[in-house]
Biopython code that builds the backbone (N, CA, C, O; Angstrom):
import numpy as np
from Bio.PDB.StructureBuilder import StructureBuilder

atoms = [
    (1, "MET", "N", (0.943, -1.272, -0.016)),
    (1, "MET", "CA", (0.022, 0.317, 0.333)),
    (1, "MET", "C", (0.581, 1.351, 0.394)),
    (1, "MET", "O", (-0.022, 2.406, 0.200)),
    (2, "LYS", "N", (2.225, 1.283, 0.758)),
    (2, "LYS", "CA", (2.473, 2.098, 0.839)),
    (2, "LYS", "C", (3.600, 3.224, -0.408)),
    (2, "LYS", "O", (4.014, 4.383, -0.429)),
    (3, "GLY", "N", (3.701, 1.825, -1.396)),
    (3, "GLY", "CA", (4.315, 2.167, -2.630)),
    (3, "GLY", "C", (3.142, 2.716, -3.915)),
    (3, "GLY", "O", (3.479, 3.285, -4.954)),
    (4, "ILE", "N", (1.465, 2.307, -3.438)),
    (4, "ILE", "CA", (0.489, 3.532, -4.561)),
    (4, "ILE", "C", (0.891, 4.712, -3.955)),
    (4, "ILE", "O", (1.478, 5.647, -4.501)),
    (5, "VAL", "N", (0.627, 4.641, -3.071)),
    (5, "VAL", "CA", (0.381, 6.476, -2.289)),
    (5, "VAL", "C", (1.693, 7.206, -2.603)),
    (5, "VAL", "O", (1.662, 8.372, -2.998)),
    (6, "GLU", "N", (2.424, 6.786, -2.496)),
    (6, "GLU", "CA", (3.976, 7.702, -3.268)),
    (6, "GLU", "C", (3.997, 7.464, -4.952)),
    (6, "GLU", "O", (4.712, 8.104, -5.721)),
    (7, "GLU", "N", (3.357, 6.745, -5.214)),
    (7, "GLU", "CA", (3.351, 6.689, -6.696)),
    (7, "GLU", "C", (2.103, 7.450, -7.334)),
    (7, "GLU", "O", (1.982, 7.687, -8.536)),
    (8, "ARG", "N", (1.244, 7.777, -6.390)),
    (8, "ARG", "CA", (0.204, 9.239, -6.639)),
    (8, "ARG", "C", (0.409, 10.050, -6.322)),
    (8, "ARG", "O", (0.054, 10.820, -7.214)),
    (9, "ALA", "N", (0.971, 10.825, -5.223)),
    (9, "ALA", "CA", (1.886, 11.257, -4.988)),
    (9, "ALA", "C", (2.400, 12.294, -6.012)),
    (9, "ALA", "O", (2.188, 13.487, -5.796)),
    (10, "VAL", "N", (3.080, 11.885, -7.139)),
    (10, "VAL", "CA", (4.366, 11.961, -7.980)),
    (10, "VAL", "C", (3.370, 11.925, -9.023)),
    (10, "VAL", "O", (3.749, 12.829, -9.767)),
    (11, "GLU", "N", (2.109, 11.327, -9.637)),
    (11, "GLU", "CA", (1.282, 11.735, -10.618)),
    (11, "GLU", "C", (0.352, 12.794, -10.234)),
    (11, "GLU", "O", (-0.122, 13.439, -11.169)),
    (12, "LEU", "N", (-0.172, 13.249, -8.491)),
    (12, "LEU", "CA", (-0.551, 14.634, -8.483)),
    (12, "LEU", "C", (0.724, 15.497, -8.856)),
    (12, "LEU", "O", (0.408, 16.499, -9.497)),
    (13, "GLY", "N", (1.787, 15.397, -8.671)),
    (13, "GLY", "CA", (2.531, 16.290, -8.394)),
    (13, "GLY", "C", (3.342, 16.943, -9.820)),
    (13, "GLY", "O", (3.948, 17.984, -10.074)),
    (14, "ASN", "N", (2.984, 15.737, -10.540)),
    (14, "ASN", "CA", (3.383, 15.397, -12.708)),
    (14, "ASN", "C", (1.802, 16.939, -12.547)),
    (14, "ASN", "O", (1.839, 18.162, -12.415)),
    (15, "TYR", "N", (0.830, 16.052, -12.645)),
    (15, "TYR", "CA", (-0.037, 16.694, -13.130)),
    (15, "TYR", "C", (-0.782, 18.240, -12.896)),
    (15, "TYR", "O", (-1.685, 18.784, -13.531)),
    (16, "ILE", "N", (-0.074, 18.645, -11.828)),
    (16, "ILE", "CA", (-0.700, 20.018, -11.526)),
    (16, "ILE", "C", (0.714, 20.477, -11.719)),
    (16, "ILE", "O", (0.774, 21.620, -12.171)),
    (17, "LEU", "N", (1.890, 19.885, -11.494)),
    (17, "LEU", "CA", (2.633, 20.553, -12.421)),
    (17, "LEU", "C", (2.370, 21.198, -14.237)),
    (17, "LEU", "O", (2.601, 22.316, -14.696)),
    (18, "GLU", "N", (1.901, 20.158, -14.798)),
    (18, "GLU", "CA", (2.373, 20.010, -16.117)),
    (18, "GLU", "C", (0.529, 21.388, -16.914)),
    (18, "GLU", "O", (0.382, 22.324, -17.701)),
    (19, "ASN", "N", (0.019, 20.887, -16.362)),
    (19, "ASN", "CA", (-1.640, 21.863, -16.167)),
    (19, "ASN", "C", (-1.503, 22.807, -14.965)),
    (19, "ASN", "O", (-2.511, 22.931, -14.269)),
    (20, "LYS", "N", (-0.367, 23.512, -14.609)),
    (20, "LYS", "CA", (-0.773, 24.619, -13.392)),
    (20, "LYS", "C", (-2.155, 24.542, -13.322)),
    (20, "LYS", "O", (-2.857, 25.056, -14.193)),
    (21, "THR", "N", (-2.622, 23.940, -12.354)),
    (21, "THR", "CA", (-3.689, 23.405, -11.893)),
    (21, "THR", "C", (-4.327, 23.887, -10.450)),
    (21, "THR", "O", (-3.818, 24.801, -9.801)),
    (22, "THR", "N", (-5.201, 23.350, -10.132)),
    (22, "THR", "CA", (-5.004, 23.902, -8.577)),
    (22, "THR", "C", (-5.539, 22.557, -7.957)),
    (22, "THR", "O", (-6.105, 21.651, -8.569)),
    (23, "VAL", "N", (-5.198, 22.627, -6.413)),
    (23, "VAL", "CA", (-5.864, 21.052, -5.515)),
    (23, "VAL", "C", (-7.000, 21.260, -6.015)),
    (23, "VAL", "O", (-7.134, 20.387, -6.873)),
    (24, "ARG", "N", (-7.827, 21.847, -5.993)),
    (24, "ARG", "CA", (-9.226, 21.482, -5.829)),
    (24, "ARG", "C", (-8.966, 20.355, -7.364)),
    (24, "ARG", "O", (-8.670, 19.160, -7.372)),
    (25, "LYS", "N", (-9.191, 21.206, -8.429)),
    (25, "LYS", "CA", (-8.995, 20.709, -10.032)),
    (25, "LYS", "C", (-8.056, 19.261, -10.325)),
    (25, "LYS", "O", (-8.345, 18.574, -11.305)),
    (26, "ALA", "N", (-7.017, 18.891, -9.488)),
    (26, "ALA", "CA", (-6.014, 17.344, -9.067)),
    (26, "ALA", "C", (-7.594, 17.371, -8.677)),
    (26, "ALA", "O", (-8.388, 17.511, -9.607)),
    (27, "ALA", "N", (-8.157, 17.226, -7.170)),
    (27, "ALA", "CA", (-9.145, 16.109, -6.651)),
    (27, "ALA", "C", (-9.817, 15.556, -7.242)),
    (27, "ALA", "O", (-9.952, 14.343, -7.405)),
    (28, "LYS", "N", (-10.717, 17.061, -7.943)),
    (28, "LYS", "CA", (-11.143, 16.092, -9.360)),
    (28, "LYS", "C", (-11.197, 15.278, -9.527)),
    (28, "LYS", "O", (-11.710, 14.254, -9.074)),
    (29, "LYS", "N", (-9.992, 15.943, -11.118)),
    (29, "LYS", "CA", (-9.296, 14.672, -11.680)),
    (29, "LYS", "C", (-9.468, 13.008, -11.363)),
    (29, "LYS", "O", (-10.122, 12.154, -11.962)),
    (30, "PHE", "N", (-8.419, 12.903, -9.919)),
    (30, "PHE", "CA", (-8.681, 11.826, -9.798)),
    (30, "PHE", "C", (-9.233, 11.333, -8.430)),
    (30, "PHE", "O", (-8.905, 10.556, -7.533)),
    (31, "GLY", "N", (-10.199, 12.152, -8.725)),
    (31, "GLY", "CA", (-11.460, 11.380, -7.262)),
    (31, "GLY", "C", (-10.828, 11.409, -6.092)),
    (31, "GLY", "O", (-11.515, 10.657, -5.401)),
    (32, "ILE", "N", (-10.390, 11.605, -5.761)),
    (32, "ILE", "CA", (-9.826, 12.154, -3.843)),
    (32, "ILE", "C", (-9.957, 13.467, -3.513)),
    (32, "ILE", "O", (-9.976, 14.464, -4.235)),
    (33, "SER", "N", (-10.057, 13.329, -2.160)),
    (33, "SER", "CA", (-10.405, 14.238, -1.723)),
    (33, "SER", "C", (-9.365, 15.605, -1.274)),
    (33, "SER", "O", (-8.297, 15.236, -0.787)),
    (34, "LYS", "N", (-9.556, 17.144, -1.383)),
    (34, "LYS", "CA", (-8.846, 18.404, -1.464)),
    (34, "LYS", "C", (-7.561, 17.762, -0.356)),
    (34, "LYS", "O", (-6.355, 17.622, -0.555)),
    (35, "SER", "N", (-8.168, 17.545, 0.513)),
    (35, "SER", "CA", (-6.917, 17.514, 2.074)),
    (35, "SER", "C", (-6.066, 15.831, 1.524)),
    (35, "SER", "O", (-4.979, 15.667, 2.078)),
    (36, "THR", "N", (-6.448, 14.799, 0.641)),
    (36, "THR", "CA", (-5.522, 14.360, 0.403)),
    (36, "THR", "C", (-4.655, 14.151, -0.852)),
    (36, "THR", "O", (-3.875, 13.296, -1.272)),
    (37, "VAL", "N", (-5.255, 15.566, -1.334)),
    (37, "VAL", "CA", (-4.159, 16.239, -2.595)),
    (37, "VAL", "C", (-3.006, 17.097, -1.593)),
    (37, "VAL", "O", (-1.821, 16.931, -1.884)),
    (38, "HIS", "N", (-3.293, 17.870, -0.597)),
    (38, "HIS", "CA", (-2.387, 18.709, -0.160)),
    (38, "HIS", "C", (-1.409, 17.628, 0.482)),
    (38, "HIS", "O", (-0.179, 17.689, 0.462)),
    (39, "LYS", "N", (-2.423, 16.326, 1.229)),
    (39, "LYS", "CA", (-1.305, 15.677, 1.601)),
    (39, "LYS", "C", (-0.339, 15.115, 1.760)),
    (39, "LYS", "O", (0.589, 14.982, 2.558)),
    (40, "ASP", "N", (-1.012, 14.507, 0.063)),
    (40, "ASP", "CA", (0.188, 14.200, -0.910)),
    (40, "ASP", "C", (1.940, 14.791, -2.055)),
    (40, "ASP", "O", (2.950, 14.240, -2.492)),
    (41, "VAL", "N", (1.261, 16.325, -2.052)),
    (41, "VAL", "CA", (1.905, 17.001, -2.320)),
    (41, "VAL", "C", (2.681, 18.062, -1.954)),
    (41, "VAL", "O", (3.438, 18.908, -2.430)),
    (42, "ALA", "N", (2.052, 17.576, -0.600)),
    (42, "ALA", "CA", (3.008, 19.169, 0.553)),
    (42, "ALA", "C", (3.905, 18.074, 1.292)),
    (42, "ALA", "O", (5.102, 18.359, 1.323)),
    (43, "ASP", "N", (3.635, 17.207, 1.724)),
    (43, "ASP", "CA", (4.058, 15.916, 2.677)),
    (43, "ASP", "C", (5.201, 15.195, 2.114)),
    (43, "ASP", "O", (6.382, 15.364, 1.812)),
    (44, "ARG", "N", (3.778, 13.825, 2.120)),
    (44, "ARG", "CA", (4.747, 12.773, 0.879)),
    (44, "ARG", "C", (5.663, 12.824, -0.395)),
    (44, "ARG", "O", (6.551, 12.014, -0.659)),
    (45, "LEU", "N", (5.405, 13.584, -0.913)),
    (45, "LEU", "CA", (5.981, 13.895, -2.419)),
    (45, "LEU", "C", (7.892, 14.720, -2.401)),
    (45, "LEU", "O", (8.776, 14.700, -3.257)),
    (46, "LYS", "N", (7.828, 15.403, -0.873)),
    (46, "LYS", "CA", (9.058, 15.860, -0.119)),
    (46, "LYS", "C", (9.596, 15.131, -0.444)),
    (46, "LYS", "O", (10.220, 15.233, -1.500)),
    (47, "SER", "N", (9.619, 14.049, 0.298)),
    (47, "SER", "CA", (10.580, 13.272, 0.481)),
    (47, "SER", "C", (11.136, 11.554, -0.865)),
    (47, "SER", "O", (12.111, 10.804, -0.826)),
    (48, "VAL", "N", (9.795, 11.627, -1.938)),
    (48, "VAL", "CA", (10.030, 10.726, -3.016)),
    (48, "VAL", "C", (10.788, 11.591, -4.064)),
    (48, "VAL", "O", (11.681, 11.156, -4.791)),
    (49, "ASN", "N", (10.202, 13.206, -4.049)),
    (49, "ASN", "CA", (10.712, 12.611, -5.489)),
    (49, "ASN", "C", (11.301, 14.910, -4.701)),
    (49, "ASN", "O", (10.477, 15.773, -5.005)),
    (50, "PRO", "N", (12.269, 15.267, -4.076)),
    (50, "PRO", "CA", (11.779, 16.906, -4.227)),
    (50, "PRO", "C", (11.918, 17.715, -4.438)),
    (50, "PRO", "O", (11.536, 18.694, -3.796)),
    (51, "GLN", "N", (12.894, 17.718, -6.033)),
    (51, "GLN", "CA", (12.416, 18.149, -7.242)),
    (51, "GLN", "C", (12.210, 18.606, -8.002)),
    (51, "GLN", "O", (12.667, 19.531, -8.673)),
    (52, "LEU", "N", (11.002, 17.617, -8.004)),
    (52, "LEU", "CA", (9.384, 17.685, -7.826)),
    (52, "LEU", "C", (8.648, 18.736, -7.165)),
    (52, "LEU", "O", (8.301, 19.876, -7.474)),
    (53, "TYR", "N", (8.558, 18.199, -6.442)),
    (53, "TYR", "CA", (8.004, 18.802, -4.719)),
    (53, "TYR", "C", (8.334, 21.056, -5.035)),
    (53, "TYR", "O", (7.678, 22.097, -4.988)),
    (54, "CYS", "N", (9.150, 20.790, -5.203)),
    (54, "CYS", "CA", (9.606, 22.209, -5.460)),
    (54, "CYS", "C", (9.090, 23.061, -6.381)),
    (54, "CYS", "O", (8.726, 24.235, -6.316)),
    (55, "GLN", "N", (9.132, 22.114, -7.403)),
    (55, "GLN", "CA", (8.590, 23.394, -8.437)),
    (55, "GLN", "C", (6.802, 23.018, -8.429)),
    (55, "GLN", "O", (6.053, 23.921, -8.801)),
    (56, "VAL", "N", (6.360, 22.042, -8.116)),
    (56, "VAL", "CA", (4.904, 22.017, -7.784)),
    (56, "VAL", "C", (4.123, 23.305, -6.275)),
    (56, "VAL", "O", (3.146, 24.033, -6.100)),
    (57, "ARG", "N", (5.122, 22.950, -5.698)),
    (57, "ARG", "CA", (4.934, 24.321, -4.598)),
    (57, "ARG", "C", (4.654, 25.914, -5.063)),
    (57, "ARG", "O", (3.882, 26.820, -4.749)),
    (58, "LYS", "N", (5.981, 25.648, -6.194)),
    (58, "LYS", "CA", (5.159, 27.489, -6.146)),
    (58, "LYS", "C", (4.646, 27.325, -7.220)),
    (58, "LYS", "O", (4.904, 28.169, -8.078)),
    (59, "ILE", "N", (3.513, 25.908, -7.662)),
    (59, "ILE", "CA", (2.509, 26.682, -7.855)),
    (59, "ILE", "C", (1.387, 26.842, -6.902)),
    (59, "ILE", "O", (0.424, 27.572, -7.140)),
    (60, "LEU", "N", (1.478, 26.387, -6.193)),
    (60, "LEU", "CA", (0.470, 26.098, -5.065)),
    (60, "LEU", "C", (0.402, 26.891, -4.566)),
    (60, "LEU", "O", (-0.604, 27.156, -3.909)),
    (61, "GLU", "N", (2.053, 28.109, -4.676)),
    (61, "GLU", "CA", (1.649, 29.247, -3.923)),
    (61, "GLU", "C", (1.417, 30.262, -4.599)),
    (61, "GLU", "O", (0.995, 31.262, -4.017)),
    (62, "ILE", "N", (1.651, 30.278, -6.139)),
    (62, "ILE", "CA", (0.650, 31.403, -6.750)),
    (62, "ILE", "C", (-0.379, 30.921, -6.982)),
    (62, "ILE", "O", (-0.961, 31.641, -7.793)),
    (63, "ASN", "N", (-1.252, 29.647, -6.586)),
    (63, "ASN", "CA", (-2.477, 29.438, -6.889)),
    (63, "ASN", "C", (-2.909, 30.465, -5.145)),
    (63, "ASN", "O", (-3.612, 31.444, -5.395)),
    (64, "LYS", "N", (-2.641, 30.340, -3.939)),
    (64, "LYS", "CA", (-2.504, 30.968, -2.547)),
    (64, "LYS", "C", (-2.677, 32.284, -2.797)),
    (64, "LYS", "O", (-3.741, 32.835, -2.517)),
    (65, "ALA", "N", (-1.745, 32.876, -3.302)),
    (65, "ALA", "CA", (-1.157, 33.981, -4.100)),
    (65, "ALA", "C", (-3.040, 34.776, -4.737)),
    (65, "ALA", "O", (-3.686, 35.735, -4.316)),
    (66, "GLN", "N", (-3.269, 33.911, -5.712)),
    (66, "GLN", "CA", (-4.683, 34.732, -6.395)),
    (66, "GLN", "C", (-5.941, 33.836, -6.429)),
    (66, "GLN", "O", (-6.684, 33.466, -7.337)),
    (67, "ARG", "N", (-5.878, 33.524, -4.428)),
    (67, "ARG", "CA", (-7.273, 32.779, -4.547)),
    (67, "ARG", "C", (-8.068, 33.267, -3.970)),
    (67, "ARG", "O", (-9.023, 32.556, -3.657)),
    (68, "HIS", "N", (-8.070, 35.119, -3.428)),
    (68, "HIS", "CA", (-9.457, 35.892, -2.666)),
    (68, "HIS", "C", (-9.757, 36.853, -4.460)),
    (68, "HIS", "O", (-10.767, 37.532, -4.639)),
    (69, "ILE", "N", (-8.644, 36.674, -5.567)),
    (69, "ILE", "CA", (-9.142, 36.923, -6.818)),
    (69, "ILE", "C", (-10.088, 36.284, -7.212)),
    (69, "ILE", "O", (-11.276, 36.604, -7.169)),
    (70, "ARG", "N", (-9.435, 34.981, -7.777)),
    (70, "ARG", "CA", (-10.355, 34.175, -8.498)),
    (70, "ARG", "C", (-12.124, 33.854, -7.512)),
    (70, "ARG", "O", (-13.150, 33.594, -8.140)),
    (71, "GLY", "N", (-12.088, 33.956, -5.976)),
    (71, "GLY", "CA", (-13.025, 33.822, -5.068)),
    (71, "GLY", "C", (-13.913, 35.306, -5.168)),
    (71, "GLY", "O", (-15.123, 35.409, -4.966)),
    (72, "GLY", "N", (-13.086, 36.282, -5.490)),
    (72, "GLY", "CA", (-14.049, 37.658, -5.951)),
    (72, "GLY", "C", (-14.530, 37.290, -7.523)),
    (72, "GLY", "O", (-15.752, 37.160, -7.604)),
    (73, "MET", "N", (-14.156, 37.191, -8.171)),
    (73, "MET", "CA", (-14.605, 36.620, -9.683)),
    (73, "MET", "C", (-15.874, 36.220, -9.672)),
    (73, "MET", "O", (-16.913, 36.751, -10.064)),
    (74, "ALA", "N", (-15.565, 34.921, -9.023)),
    (74, "ALA", "CA", (-16.891, 33.906, -8.682)),
    (74, "ALA", "C", (-18.174, 34.366, -8.384)),
    (74, "ALA", "O", (-19.133, 34.204, -9.138)),
    (75, "THR", "N", (-18.233, 35.117, -6.960)),
    (75, "THR", "CA", (-18.946, 36.162, -6.439)),
    (75, "THR", "C", (-19.714, 36.563, -7.383)),
    (75, "THR", "O", (-20.935, 36.540, -7.543)),
    (76, "ARG", "N", (-18.577, 37.049, -8.174)),
    (76, "ARG", "CA", (-18.844, 38.458, -9.623)),
    (76, "ARG", "C", (-20.380, 37.975, -9.989)),
    (76, "ARG", "O", (-21.480, 38.477, -9.760)),
    (77, "ARG", "N", (-19.869, 36.530, -10.796)),
    (77, "ARG", "CA", (-20.238, 35.995, -12.174)),
    (77, "ARG", "C", (-21.429, 35.513, -11.233)),
    (77, "ARG", "O", (-22.475, 35.982, -11.681)),
    (78, "LYS", "N", (-21.608, 34.896, -10.315)),
    (78, "LYS", "CA", (-22.774, 34.605, -8.915)),
    (78, "LYS", "C", (-23.872, 35.307, -9.169)),
    (78, "LYS", "O", (-24.801, 34.835, -9.823)),
    (79, "TYR", "N", (-23.872, 36.652, -8.616)),
    (79, "TYR", "CA", (-24.521, 38.445, -7.836)),
    (79, "TYR", "C", (-24.775, 37.963, -10.072)),
    (79, "TYR", "O", (-25.631, 37.172, -10.471)),
    (80, "ARG", "N", (-24.191, 38.407, -10.623)),
    (80, "ARG", "CA", (-24.586, 38.992, -12.291)),
    (80, "ARG", "C", (-25.351, 38.028, -12.319)),
    (80, "ARG", "O", (-26.471, 38.512, -12.151)),
    (81, "GLY", "N", (-25.465, 36.573, -12.468)),
    (81, "GLY", "CA", (-26.514, 35.885, -12.901)),
    (81, "GLY", "C", (-27.531, 36.794, -12.267)),
    (81, "GLY", "O", (-28.003, 37.726, -12.919)),
    (82, "LYS", "N", (-27.710, 36.679, -11.645)),
    (82, "LYS", "CA", (-29.127, 36.496, -10.370)),
    (82, "LYS", "C", (-29.698, 37.619, -10.178)),
    (82, "LYS", "O", (-30.793, 37.893, -9.687)),
    (83, "GLN", "N", (-28.306, 38.697, -10.893)),
    (83, "GLN", "CA", (-28.758, 40.381, -11.116)),
    (83, "GLN", "C", (-29.831, 40.192, -12.506)),
    (83, "GLN", "O", (-30.978, 40.590, -12.708)),
    (84, "GLU", "N", (-29.013, 39.514, -13.207)),
    (84, "GLU", "CA", (-30.283, 39.752, -14.814)),
    (84, "GLU", "C", (-31.736, 38.879, -15.280)),
    (84, "GLU", "O", (-32.616, 38.899, -16.141)),
    (85, "THR", "N", (-31.412, 38.303, -14.363)),
    (85, "THR", "CA", (-32.904, 37.148, -14.102)),
    (85, "THR", "C", (-33.788, 38.139, -13.233)),
    (85, "THR", "O", (-34.986, 38.339, -13.431)),
    (86, "SER", "N", (-33.002, 38.742, -12.222)),
    (86, "SER", "CA", (-34.027, 39.930, -11.098)),
    (86, "SER", "C", (-34.977, 40.943, -12.446)),
    (86, "SER", "O", (-36.185, 41.162, -12.368)),
    (87, "SER", "N", (-34.300, 41.313, -13.314)),
    (87, "SER", "CA", (-34.103, 42.478, -13.961)),
    (87, "SER", "C", (-35.579, 42.093, -15.358)),
    (87, "SER", "O", (-36.037, 42.799, -16.256)),
    (88, "GLU", "N", (-35.818, 41.031, -15.022)),
    (88, "GLU", "CA", (-36.331, 39.897, -15.952)),
    (88, "GLU", "C", (-37.562, 39.529, -15.083)),
    (88, "GLU", "O", (-38.466, 38.911, -15.646)),
    (89, "ASP", "N", (-37.682, 39.811, -13.902)),
    (89, "ASP", "CA", (-39.122, 39.687, -13.696)),
    (89, "ASP", "C", (-39.409, 40.465, -13.734)),
    (89, "ASP", "O", (-40.202, 40.492, -14.675)),
    (90, "ILE", "N", (-39.300, 41.981, -13.008)),
    (90, "ILE", "CA", (-39.876, 42.684, -13.596)),
    (90, "ILE", "C", (-40.595, 43.849, -14.254)),
    (90, "ILE", "O", (-41.381, 44.698, -13.834)),
    (91, "VAL", "N", (-40.107, 43.616, -15.309)),
    (91, "VAL", "CA", (-39.988, 43.629, -16.661)),
    (91, "VAL", "C", (-41.904, 42.810, -17.363)),
    (91, "VAL", "O", (-42.118, 42.688, -18.569)),
]
sb = StructureBuilder()
sb.init_structure("model")
sb.init_model(0)
sb.init_chain("A")
sb.init_seg("    ")
for serial, (resi, resn, name, xyz) in enumerate(atoms, 1):
    if name == "N":
        sb.init_residue(resn, " ", resi, " ")
    sb.init_atom(name, np.array(xyz, "f"), 0.0, 1.0, " ", f" {name:<3s}", serial, name[0])
structure = sb.get_structure()
């Protein structure tokens, strides 16, 4: 079982690196939880493949720095959709 977890950590690291994706998207792609992805790439990958770990960490730091912007954009899209439907109901 131990080898499978380490292989998954490397696969997740490669996927995040190649696609420059977020933890959420990687979790959805592999069908596992966000916390499992984070544990794999933050802890397990460090001992299995330190070079890959450093590259993945840089991407995750960029994602962390941008998450407040992405969240604001998502909220904006959410309420823009509601505003358009509200104005249609009035007319």
